[in-house]
N, C-alpha and C positions, 0 to 999 in steps of 0.2 A: 580663612583658614579653618576653621571649625567644620563650616559647610563643605568644603573641597575634600577636607580628611574624613568626613563621616561615610560610612557605607550605606546608611539608610538615614533620611531625614523624614520627620512628622511635622506635617503643616496643618494647623486648624481649620483651613479653608482653601478652596481653589484659589481665592483671591491672595492670600498668601504665598501659596505654591508659584502664581504667576509671577510675583515680586521678586521671589527668591531666583527664579530663572531668568528674569529680566534684568535685576539689578546686579546679581552676582554670579552670572553665567553658569549656573548650576544645572547639569542634565535633567530634564523632567522625569525622566525614568528612574531618578534616584529618590524622587519625593512621593511619600505618600499621604494623601489628603485623610486626615483623622478628625472628625468634627467633635466638639465638645458636647458634653450632655448634661443633665441635670439628676440629681437625686431628689425624689418629690418626698422624701421622708425628712429632708431637711428644710422644706418648705411648707411645712404644716400651716394650714388657716389659723388665723387668729380672729378672738372677737373685737368687734370694733367699739365695744362699750368699756372705753378706756378715756383717760384724759388727754392723752394724744392726739394731736392734730384737731383739736375742738374748732377751730375756725375753718379747717377744710370741710369738716362733716358739716357744719352748718351751711355753708355754701353749697354743698351737694344737696342738703335738705331743702334748700331754696330753689333747686334745678339747675344749677351749675354744673357743668360737665368737667372732671378733672383729668388734667392732661399732665402727664408726670415723665421727668427725666431722672434716671440715677446714674451717676459715675463721675469720674474726675472733671474738675473745672480745667481742662486744659485746651490749647488750641485744636489738638487732634480730635477732640469730640464735637467740633462743629456747634458750640453753644451760642456764640454770637448769631448764628443764622437762625437758630431756634428762638431765640429772643425776638429777631427781627420778623420772623414767622408768626410769632405769639401776637405782635402787635397789629399785623395784618389779619390775622384770624378775628381779633377781638372787635375790628372795624365792621366784621360782616355779623359776627354774633359775640354779642357782650357778655353772655351767660357762659362764660368760660373762666376757669381759674387753672393758671399754671403753677407747678412746683418742680424744682430743680433741687434734687438732692445730691449732695457730694460737696467736697472741698477740693482746693486747687489755686494756683496763681492767678487765674481768672477772674476770681470771686468778684473782687471789687469793680473791674471793669464791666462786667455782666450786671451788676447793680446798677451802676451809672448808666448803662445802656438803657436798662428798661426805665429808668426815670426820665431820661431824654426822649424816649419814645412815648412818654406819658402813661405807661402801663405798670408802674410799679406798685399799685395796689390790687394788681392782677396775677401777680407773679411771685412766688414765696421761694426765698433760698433757705432750705431748712439746715443746711450744713451737712456734716458726715454722720450716718445714722447706722444702725446695725441691729442684729436681734429682731425682736419683736415688733420694734419700731421700723424697721427694714421692711419686714413682711406686710404690717400694716399698711404702709404707704402703696405696696402694690395692689391691695386689697381696696383702697379708696379709689385707685385709678381707673376712668373710664377708657383712658387711652395711654399708651406709652409709645413715646418718640425717640428714636435713636438715630441723630443726625449728624454722625461721626464723618470727619473728614476722611479718616482713615481707621478701619476696626478690623482686626485679624479675626475675630469672631464675633464677640458682644454678646456674654452670657446673661447679661441681665435682661434683654429681650426674650431669651428662653425662659427664664423666671417668670417674667410678668406674664406670658402666654399661660403659665401654670393657674393664674389669678384669675382666669376669664377677662384678659384685657385685650382691646383691638391694639394691634401693633403697626407702626409706622417706622419703617428702615430707610436710610440713606443706602444708595445703590452700592456705595463701597463697604458696606457692612457684610462680613462673612456668615453671619447667623441666617442671612436671606437664602443662603444656600439650602439651609434645612427648612425653613417656615415658608412657605409659598403663598398660605392664605394671610398676605400682610399687605398694607399698602406701601409703595415705594417711590422714593422721589430723588432728584440729585441733590446733595447736601447744601449746593448754593443756591438752588431754585426755591426761594422763601415763599414765593407766590403759591407754588405747587403745594408746598407742605401745608401752608396756610388754607388753601381750599380743602385739602383733604381732611383736616383738622374740623373744619366748618362742616364738611359732608358727613362725616361720622357723628358730629354733635347733634345734628338736625335729622339724623334717620336712625332709630333704634334698630330696624331691620338690617340696615348696612352694618351696624358695629356687631349686631348679632350673629351676623351669617360669618364676619371675619372672626369672631370668638370662636364658634363652632368650629370652623375651618381649621384653625391654628391648633385648637384642643387636639385633634385628630392626628395633627403632625407631631406636636411635642410629645405626644404619648407614645410614640415610636422610638423615643430617644432614650438611652439609657446607658450608663457607665460600664455595664456588663459587656456591650456589644463593642463599646469602644476597647476595652480592656482586651477582649479576644482578637479584635483587629490588629493591635498593637503585638500582641504575643507572637500572633503568625508571622508578622513583620521580623521580629527579634529571632524568630527560628529559622525563617528564610535567609537571614544574614549568617547566624552561626552555621547552618548546613552549606551555604555557598562558600563559607571561608574554610571550611573543613575540607570540601572537595578542592579548593585552590591549594592547600597546604599539601594535600595528598599527592596532586599532579605535580608540585614541585620537588617533593620527596622523590617520586618516581624518576623525574627528570635528572634529579641529582644522582640517583643510583645509575640510572642510564650511563651518565658521563664517566662516573667510575669504572 
């Protein structure tokens, strides 16, 4: 009802817009895509000279590549596929360490899956983190993976790009409309994701190319542009409604 009654609808991605049109029968002309952005001042770099993540830092010193996911541990996020991909990737390159940060109802299931696949010593579940620990995890990552089954946008990928991280996205993640210098995969294609992880881990040149490319893209994102775009849409609605009221008033006067 809300979608039907609205004068304009903001969607955070084309993927979201398509879902609104397909599932709710809303005219596409009524929906404006306005992508999310980031505020670099809130993502200031932190020193790695802390006691946080000592094990991860040690593994990094030993030459392990760190693969990170940050988000809610729910079905929507596709993390069971991520764990399966981790097992496949480790069979080809054992010098990988996977880190899953977040909380949710699937935590125990994912821990059990890791054990069943024999990789529980190579995947760390940090629980929910915030503040400096949150930013430090981005700093430690060589790769950031978003394997979501459904992701309207995916702001964490944009944040990870700020920290010079190679980004891997499922094709159903809206942030892929903003970031092009990333590696993409179907969320269910565990073998392809595993191959991409291994490829980046074994090729410093590939990783650097992705990092430099995505940096040029996220630097174009800012909340100021988002705000201006939304304000323009608000003004459009105000102007249109004013004209409609004036037309109705003229019609009423004409009838009288």
